[in-house]
Structure formats: structure tokens, C-alpha cells
N, C-alpha and C positions, 0 to 999 in steps of 0.2 A: 504494500500500500504506500502511495506517495504521501510523505508528511504534508500536513495541511499548509504549512508556511511556504512550501515549494509550489503550491497551487496559486498563491496570491501575489499580486503586485499592486502598488498604490496608483492605479490608473483606471480610467473608465472602460477601456477595452477589456481588461481583465474581468471587471464586474459584469459587463455585458456578456462575455463568454460564459461565465459561471451561470448566469441566468438562462442562457441558451441550453446549457447542459442539465438544467434543473427539471427533473420529472414532475415536480409539483408546482411549477411556475403558474399554470393556468388557474390554480385555486385563488390566486390574487384577484382574478376577474370576477369572483363569486362573492366579493365583499364590497360594501360601500365604504370607501376610504374618505376620511375627512378632507374637505376642500377649503382653500383659502378664498378670500373675497375676490382675488384675481382670477379664480377659476382653476388655479394650479393646486394639485394635491399637496397637503402637508407631508413632510417626512415624519411618519407616525411611529414612534418607538415606545408607546406606553400601553401595549397590550398586557403588561404586567399589572396595570391598574384598571383599565377597561378595554376589553377587546372590541374590535371593529364589528359592525353589524353585517351578518351574512345577508345576501340579497334574497334568500328564501324566507327570512324572518317575517316580513310583512304579510306574505301570503299565508304562512303557517298560522299567524294570529288571526288573520282575516277569516280563515275557515271556521275558527272557533267563534268569532264574533257573529258570523252569519248563522251558525247553528244555534247560538244563543237567541238571536233575533227570531229565528224560524221556529224553534222548539221550546224555548223557555226551559223550565225545569226538566222536561223530558230529555234534554240533551245529556243528562247524566247516564242514560241508558241507550239513547237512540241517536246521538250525534255521530257524525262520520268517524270520529275518534271518541268513543264514549268517555265521558268525563270521570265517571266513578273509578275506573281502573287506569286513568290516564297516566299516572306515575309509572305504571308498569311498562309503558312504551319507552321509557328511558333506561330501564334497568340493564339490559344486555349491553348497550353502548357504554354506559358508565362502568360496568364491571370490567370491560376490556381496557378502558383507559386507566383504571386504578389497579388492575391485576387481581381481581377478586372473582369469587363465584357469584352468580346472579343473586342468590338469596342473601348475600352479605352486604348489598348496597341498596340505598333508596334515596330518591330525590325528595327533599323535604326542607322546610324551614329556612332559617338564615344562619350564617356561620357561627357567630358567637352564641346565639341561642342554642344551636345544636351542640356546641361544646359544653354548655351548661347541662343540657339534658344527658349527654354522655357521661359527664363527670359525676352525675348522680349515681350512675351505675358503676363507674370505674375508678372513682376516688373514694375509697372506703378506709379512712384512717383508723388504726387500732393500735393502742399502746405505743410502743416505741416506733412502730412503722406508721408514721403520720405525715411524712414530708412529700413535697412535689418537686421534681427536678425539671428545670426549664432552661433555655438559653437566656442570657442576661439581656440582650438587645432584641428580644422578641417584639413582634408588632404590639403596640400598646394595648389593644383590645384583649390580647391573650393575658397580659399582666393583670389587667383589671378583672378579667374573669377568674383567674387563679387566686388573686388576692381576696376576692369576695367568696370564693369557694372555701378557702381555708378559714376565713372569718366565720362563715356559716357553721363550720364545725368547731368553732371556739378557739382557734389559733390566730396568731398574728403572722403576717407574711415574713417577718424577721425570723421567727422560730420554725416556720413550716415550709418555706420555699428556699430551695438551693438554686442559685442562678449561676449557670456556667459562663465563665468569662474567658476571652482569649488571653494568651500570654501578653505580657507587657510589650507594647510597641507593635502588636499584631492586630489585625482586624477581624479575622474569622477563627473559628474554633478548629483545633486539630482533633481528628477522630481519636487518636491515642489518648488525648487529654480527657475527652468525654468518657471513654471507656475506663480510664483510671478513676475518675470521680465516681462512676457507677460502682466500681469494685470497692472503693473506700467507704462510700456512704450507703451502699445498697441495703443494709439491714434496717436503715431508718426511712427508706423511701417507699411510699405506697404506690405512687404513680409518676411516670415520666411523660411529660407533654412538651413536644418541641415542634417547631415548624419543619415541614419537609424541605423547604427552601427559606432561608432567612431573607426577609423583605428588604433589609438594608444593604447587606453585602452581596446578596445573590448566591450565597453558598448553599449548595445542595448537600444535605447531610446524608451520610452513609447509613440509611435507615435499617438495612438488614443487619449490619454489624451492631448497631446500637440496640436494636430489638433483642438480638441473641444475647448480648451481654447483660441487658437489664433483666431478661427472663431468668437467667442463671442466678440472679440475686432475688428472685421472687417479686419483681417490680412489674406492675401493669403498664403497658406501653400504648401511648396514643400520639397522633400527629395532626397538626393543623396543616392541611395541604393547600391552603389558599394560593400559594405561589408555585406549587408543584403540579397540581392536577392539570392535565392537558399540556404541560410543559415538557415532560419526558416520561418514558414508560415507568410505571410503578408495579410493584409485586406485593401488594399488601397481604394477600392470603399466604403466598409462599414465604414471606418474611415472618409470618406469624404475628403481625401487628394486632393488638387487641381491638383498637378502635381508631377512627379517624373522621375528620370532618373537613369540608371544603366549601368554597363559594364557586359560582359559575359565571361571574361577570368578568373575570380576567381572561385567562387563556381559553376558557370554554365559550366565550363570546355570546353569552345569553342575555346581555343587557343590564343596565344599572339596577342594582338591588335584586337581581334575579334569584330564583329559588336555589337553595344550596343542596348539599348532600351529605350522607354519612355512610361509614363502613363499620360493621360490627362483625368480627371474625365468627365463623360458624360455631366454634366451640362455646361462644357466649350467646350467639344470636338465637339458639334453640333452647336456651335456659329460661323458662318462664318465671323462675323464682328470683332472677337477678333484679335488684332494686331499680326502679325507674319511675319517672313521672309519666303517668298514663294519660292518653287521650282517645277519643272515639275512633279516630282513623287507624289507630294501632290495635284496635280490638278485633278479635276473630271475625274474618270476613263473612263466614257462613252464619254468624249469629248477630252481626252488627245491628241489623234492623229489628231485632227482638227487644232492643232498648233495655238490656239487663243492667243492673247496678254494679255487678262485679266484673272486673276487667280480666279478660283472657287474651294475652298478646298474640298477635299474628306471629307464626314462626319466622325467624329471620330478622333482618334489619328493619323490615316494615313494622315490626312491633314497637319501634321507637317513635313512630309517627304520632302526632297529636291531632292535627286538623286536616280537613279534606284538601285535595290538590289545588294549588293555584294554577288553573289550566292555562291562562293566557301567558304567564311566565314560563310554564313548562313547554308550551308550544314554541316559544322563542329558543329555549334550550334544545328542543328536538331538532329545530332547523340547523343549529350548529353541529349537533351530534351526527347528523347525516353526513356532514363534511368530514368529521373525524373517522366515521366508519369507512368512508371511501378512501381517505388518504392513508389511514393506519398509523398508529403511534410509532412503529419502528421506522417507517419512511420519514415521518415528521422529525423524529429524533436525528436521523442521519443528516437531513438538511439543516436542522438547527445547529448541529455541531460545526458544519461548514460555515453557516451564516454568522454565528457568534464568533467562530474562529477567525473569520475575515475581519469582523469588527475589532477583535483583540489584536490582530496583526496591524491594522491601521493605527490603532492607539499606540502600539509599540513604536511606530515610526514618527510620532509627533512629540517633540520635546515639550516638557512642562506639564504633561498629563500622564496619568497611569490609571490602573484599576485595582480595586481591593478585592475583587471576586477571585476565587481560586483559578490558577492557570490550568489545572487539570480538568479537562472536559467532564470527567466523571463526577466532579464535585461542583458542577454548575449547570444551569439550564440556559434559557435564552438571555438572561439579564447580565449585563456588566455594570458594575457600580464604579463610576469614574471619579477621580479626585484630581484637582489641579494644584500646582505648586502655589498659585496665588490667583485671586480674583474669580473664584468659582461661580459665585452668584452672578457676577457681571457677564461671564462667558455664557452662562445659562440664559440670561436675558437676551443676549445677542443671538444665540441660536434660535430662541423663540421668535425674535423679530425677523429672522431669515426663513421662517416657515418650518421650523423643527418643533415637534411636540415630543418632549421627553419629560423628565420628572426631577424635581429638586427635592432633596432631603437634607435638612439641617444635621450637622453644621456645614458639611462641605462635599456632598455627594450628588452627582448627576447620574440618575439611573436611566439606562437605555436598554430596551429589550427588543431585538429584531425577532419577530414572530414568524415561523416558517410557513404558516398558512397564507399570509398575505404580504409580508415584507420581502423585498427583493435585494439581491446583491448590489444592484445599481443604487438603491436607496442608501445602503450601508456605505458605499463609496462616497456618495454626496455628503453624508453626515460627517465622515472623516475629513473630506475636503473642506467643509465649512469650519470644522474645528481647527484645522491647520491654518486656514486663512485668518480666523479670529485671533489665534495665538501668535501668529507671525505679525499681527498688527497691520 
């Protein structure tokens, strides 16, 4: 195999040639890409915050709106895509994306709410084993959720949460350091909850190794996959992860605030005695309309549902999942490694800028987190003025995520060109 850096050069011809060789290039034409007032498309590198809209989304939602208009409540059973089991239309696709058996996943709720519902089941502090292990610079919502969870059980964050920190002078966590903390602190830890990808650095954690080490210490393992799902192939079942949750508005392109999803490993998902907060939609489907007072959970991850399906949001997700089914996560990952590799190559050629995301492709997805020697926010503002949509994170990081479904090598080249021009003054 030719090393990636030998495929690249800092010129437009190289980028255009890479696009010509890209077997997934046509997927770009199946998205609405944000457009400037001039009519020119933005260079859009924030799919890690909000994915672009698939062109099939409007029609997918329109079908459900028409059936609602035509059928009213009868749409639950007689819509073209009956609403009562609508969430089941998403299961197979989601299971392939996260590496699970179909019964282990369900589209439901919103990310942080789902994390709370899952922690009811999977954070069960008892005696000495009462701590939660997390990365120090997790997305703030995870910190808020975990702080409130330990407080609910009568602990303070200071006594009940272990926060994994990088070595002095480093930005991201070394896997060996995570494993060392797990071994040292394991008999005190009830639950490990980390991001699959850290939102700030773009580091993709070695989830299989972390899960194996934690299970040896008797620790329950969960992941927030907000920045991992749809980013690279996952193997939640094979890794033995106990639970996970994700949103679908980033790499899954389901729209702002779209329905989220959860994974519960089958060894737990079929345990009706596991503690949980219950709701009507998680009740035994065969008996749901008997309106009984006692809860009997649906076997599998569906037993964690509370409320009936938000069909319009799920229709948008279905439109995007159709594209994932067609492209396949392995092919998307292959392109992503080349596309992000090209961005990394360009950054390495520009004095005054570097990235804090791991250089090893195994430990990153689409995102590179860029840092400048000086004037980071000013450079970000100039990029924005020149038609680039990326992302600023205090105190000094520009996040850029070339997404393989709709970003091109030529776009990555122009991004690098603009950075070089700005920094050269």
C-alpha cells in the first residue's frame, strides 16, 4: 500500500485527481450544501456539529405529513410507513453503523436524557464501589449529567468522579494511561463513561481495549458516541460494551435536535429485572393497549423507550440512513482516512499551525483540532469571512471535520490554501 503522504501534494491538480478516483464522490450531489449570499457554496467543515441535509429528507417528511393530513390518527396503523412501529424501520441500519445486533439498539429520545435513563440502570453504586470514571475534558453536558447522577445518590463529584487527564504538556489521553488508572482505581469504580471521540481534541478512544480492561476490574462500561456514530465503524457488541448513547444530528445528518439512540448489550437488554425508568412505549408490545398498571419491558433495547416515536424526526433520520446503507461504513471509513489524511498533510506544510488530534488514523475520525502559534480567533474570523464554516472552541482550537459523504478533496485543498494565505499575510 502506498503511504498516504506519497499520494498528496499541496496543489489543486492533486485534489482534483483524488476526487476523480473517489468511488463515493457522487454522494456529495445527494446533499444540500450551505450556500453563501453570492451563490457560491461555503466550505462546510462542521459536520461534527450539524450534518448537511440529504436531498431525500424533505420528501421523507412530506410523506408522513401527507399521511397525517389524509389519515389522522389512523396513520398509526395505516400510513404508508405505519407510525406505531416506525422506530423499527431504523433498527437494522443503526445496528450496522454501531456494530450491534438489531435487538441491542433503538432510536429514541435525546442524548443527555438517554444517558440519564441508562445510568439509572448502569450506575449502581454500592459500598466502596461508588465512583464514575470519565475523561476530564468531556463535553460539558456529560459532566453535568454525571455530577447530578452522583449527587442523586448522595455523593459529591469530588468524592465520586475520577477525571482522566492527559500528561503535562499533552492534549489527549494515552491509552496506556487510561488502562493504568483503571487497574489502580478499579475496585472503587462502579461505572466508566467516556466519549467515543473527544469533542475537543478529536481523539478516538480505543474502546475495545478500554472495555476489556474495565470489565476485568468489574466496572460497567458505557460510551457517549455523539462524535463517533457515523464517523467510523464501531463494534459495540463485539467489544462487549454494556451501554451507549448517541445523537443523530452530527455525522448521521438527521437535522437539528433530531431523535437520538441507545445501545444496550444483549446480556442486559433481556434482563427484565434491571432497574430502569419505565414508560408506555417500553412496555410489552402485545399487551401495551391493555393499559395495565404494571410494567413489563419489551425484550431488548426497546425496553428502555418511554414515549411513542417522533415520526417526523425519524423520517429525516431514515432518509440519511438510506445513504449510509448504500455507501457502507467500511467504504466511508476508507475515504475518511484519505480525506482527513490530506487535511493533516496540508496542515503539516503550513508554518505557524499544527493539530492536537492524534496523528495515528486509528485514534481519530474525521475531525482535526487545529491550534495556531498566535492569533487563533482572528484567523478563524478571517476564514469565516472567506466562506469557510468550521468551528471555534475556547481557548485556542479551530475544529475542522471533512465528512466523507459530502466533502471533497478539492474543498480540503481550498481550506488549506486559505489558511496558508491568511498566515502568510
